[in-house]
C-alpha positions in Angstrom: 0.0 0.0 0.0 1.2 3.4 -0.9 -1.5 6.0 0.1 -4.0 6.2 2.8 -7.0 8.5 3.7 -7.7 9.1 7.4 -11.2 10.2 8.0 -11.5 11.5 11.7 -12.4 14.6 13.6 -9.9 14.4 16.5 -6.2 15.3 16.5 -5.4 12.4 19.0 -6.7 9.8 16.5 -4.9 11.5 13.6 -1.7 11.3 15.6 -2.3 7.5 16.4 -3.3 6.6 12.9 -0.4 8.5 11.4 1.9 6.8 13.7 0.6 3.2 12.9 0.6 4.0 9.0 4.2 5.3 9.2 5.2 2.2 10.9 3.6 0.1 8.1 5.6 2.2 5.6 2.6 3.9 4.0 4.0 6.9 2.5 1.2 9.1 1.3 -1.2 10.2 4.2 -4.2 12.6 3.7 -6.5 13.5 6.6 -10.0 15.0 6.4 -12.5 15.6 9.2 -15.8 14.9 7.5 -17.4 12.3 5.3 -18.3 15.0 2.8 -14.7 16.1 2.4 -13.7 12.4 2.0 -16.5 11.9 -0.7 -15.2 15.1 -2.6 -11.4 13.9 -2.3 -12.3 10.4 -3.4 -13.8 11.9 -6.6 -10.4 13.3 -7.5 -8.2 10.4 -6.5 -8.1 6.9 -5.2 -6.5 5.6 -2.0 -5.1 2.0 -1.2 -6.5 2.4 2.3 -9.2 4.4 4.0 -9.5 4.5 7.8 -12.8 5.9 9.1 -13.0 6.8 12.7 -16.7 7.0 13.5 -18.8 8.8 14.4 -17.9 11.8 12.4 -19.5 15.4 12.5 -21.7 15.0 9.4 -22.6 11.2 9.6 -21.8 8.0 11.3 -19.3 6.8 8.7 -21.0 3.5 8.0 -22.5 4.6 4.8 -19.1 6.1 3.6 -17.3 2.8 4.5 -19.8 0.9 2.5 -19.7 3.3 -0.4 -15.9 3.2 -0.6 -15.6 -0.6 -0.3 -18.2 -1.1 -3.1 -16.8 1.4 -5.5 -13.2 0.2 -6.0 -10.0 -1.3 -4.7 -9.6 0.8 -1.6 -9.5 -1.2 1.6 -11.6 0.2 4.4 -11.0 0.1 8.2 -14.0 1.5 10.0 -13.4 2.2 13.8 -16.5 2.3 16.0 -17.6 2.4 19.5 -17.5 -1.0 21.1 -21.3 -0.9 22.0 -22.0 -0.5 18.1 -19.3 -3.0 17.0 -21.5 -6.1 16.5 -24.3 -4.3 14.7 -21.9 -2.2 12.3 -19.7 -5.2 11.6 -22.7 -7.3 10.6 -24.0 -4.6 8.4 -20.7 -3.8 6.7 -18.8 -7.1 6.4 -20.7 -8.1 3.3 -19.2 -5.2 1.6 -15.7 -6.0 2.6 -15.2 -3.4 5.3 -12.9 -4.3 8.2 -14.5 -3.1 11.5 -12.4 -2.4 14.7 -13.9 -1.6 18.0 -12.8 1.3 20.3 -10.7 1.6 22.5 -8.3 0.6 19.8 -5.9 -2.0 20.9 -2.6 -1.4 19.0 -1.9 -5.1 18.2 -5.4 -5.7 17.0 -5.3 -2.5 14.8 -2.0 -3.7 13.5 -3.4 -7.1 12.6 -6.4 -5.4 10.8 -3.9 -3.1 9.0 -1.9 -6.2 7.9 -5.2 -8.0 6.7 -6.2 -4.8 4.8 -2.8 -4.7 3.0 -3.0 -8.5 2.2 -6.5 -8.2 0.8 -5.7 -5.1 -1.1 -2.6 -6.9 -2.8 -4.8 -9.8 -3.7 -7.5 -7.6 -5.1 -5.0 -5.7 -7.2 -3.7 -8.9 -8.6 -7.2 -10.1 -9.4 -8.0 -6.8 -11.1 -4.9 -6.9 -13.2 -5.9 -10.5 -14.3 -9.4 -9.5 -15.1 -8.1 -6.6 -17.2 -5.9 -9.0 -19.1 -8.8 -11.5 -19.7 -11.0 -8.7 -20.9 -8.3 -7.5 -23.4 -8.0 -11.1 -24.6 -11.7 -11.4 -25.1 -11.8 -8.1 -26.9 -8.9 -9.4 -29.1 -10.8 -12.6 -30.0 -14.0 -10.5 -30.9 -12.0 -8.3 -33.3 -10.3 -11.3 -34.8 -13.6 -13.2 -35.3 -15.2 -10.1 -37.0 -12.2 -9.9 -39.3 -12.6 -13.6 -40.2 -16.2 -13.1 -40.8 -15.4 -10.4 -43.2 -12.8 -12.5 -45.0 -15.3 -15.3 -45.2 -17.9 -13.1 -46.7 -15.9 -10.9 -49.0 -13.0 -13.2 -50.0 -15.1 -16.4 -49.9 -12.6 -18.1 -47.6 -13.3 -20.9 -45.2 -12.9 -20.3 -41.4 -9.6 -22.2 -41.5 -8.4 -20.2 -44.4 -9.3 -16.9 -42.8 -7.5 -17.9 -39.7 -4.5 -18.9 -41.5 -4.6 -15.7 -43.6 -4.7 -13.7 -40.3 -1.8 -15.7 -38.8 0.4 -15.3 -41.9 -0.2 -11.7 -42.2 0.7 -11.3 -38.6 4.0 -13.2 -38.9 4.9 -11.7 -42.2 4.3 -8.1 -41.0 5.6 -9.0 -37.4 2.5 -7.6 -35.7 -0.2 -9.0 -33.7 -3.3 -10.8 -35.2 -5.4 -8.1 -33.6 -3.6 -5.4 -35.5 -4.1 -7.3 -38.8 -7.7 -7.8 -37.9 -8.2 -4.2 -37.2 -6.7 -3.4 -40.6 -9.2 -5.7 -42.3 -12.0 -4.2 -40.4 -11.0 -0.8 -41.5 -10.7 -2.0 -45.1 -14.1 -3.8 -45.4 -16.2 -2.0 -42.9 -15.8 1.4 -44.4 
């Protein structure tokens, strides 16, 4: 993790979270005091980790935690009063929010932070894999469209169209997708 957003209204908690995050080698720390400020900031940029120390001046923090967790790859740690812990935890765990009860135990918070870092790394790997798979699917779609055009305009069989694309890609030292895109430009315009 490289960046963290701390949403809290007290200087004492800012100092505590800053100390813990510095110990975890998280370099970029930003603090805000309200959920509204956090939402505006999250429109501009993403953070690897968001720590919400509830309650806040403008809302409880639960809705913000759920919103952030459902929106992207930010890991969310929601710190709540111990009397609300079970209720809030049950309501937010489906969204992937880690909930920690106050008063904060350093070792427990450290464990939650490590868990958030681990989950964030895993999520990023899965997202990268998903992006690669989506790219491969798009490549296949474009290549198949080009094959269909070759079949209909040049009266090639499916195998001949496939071989044509492969041979062009090898001869021109470009990808099959690039060859297919050229064919699409030529025949679809």
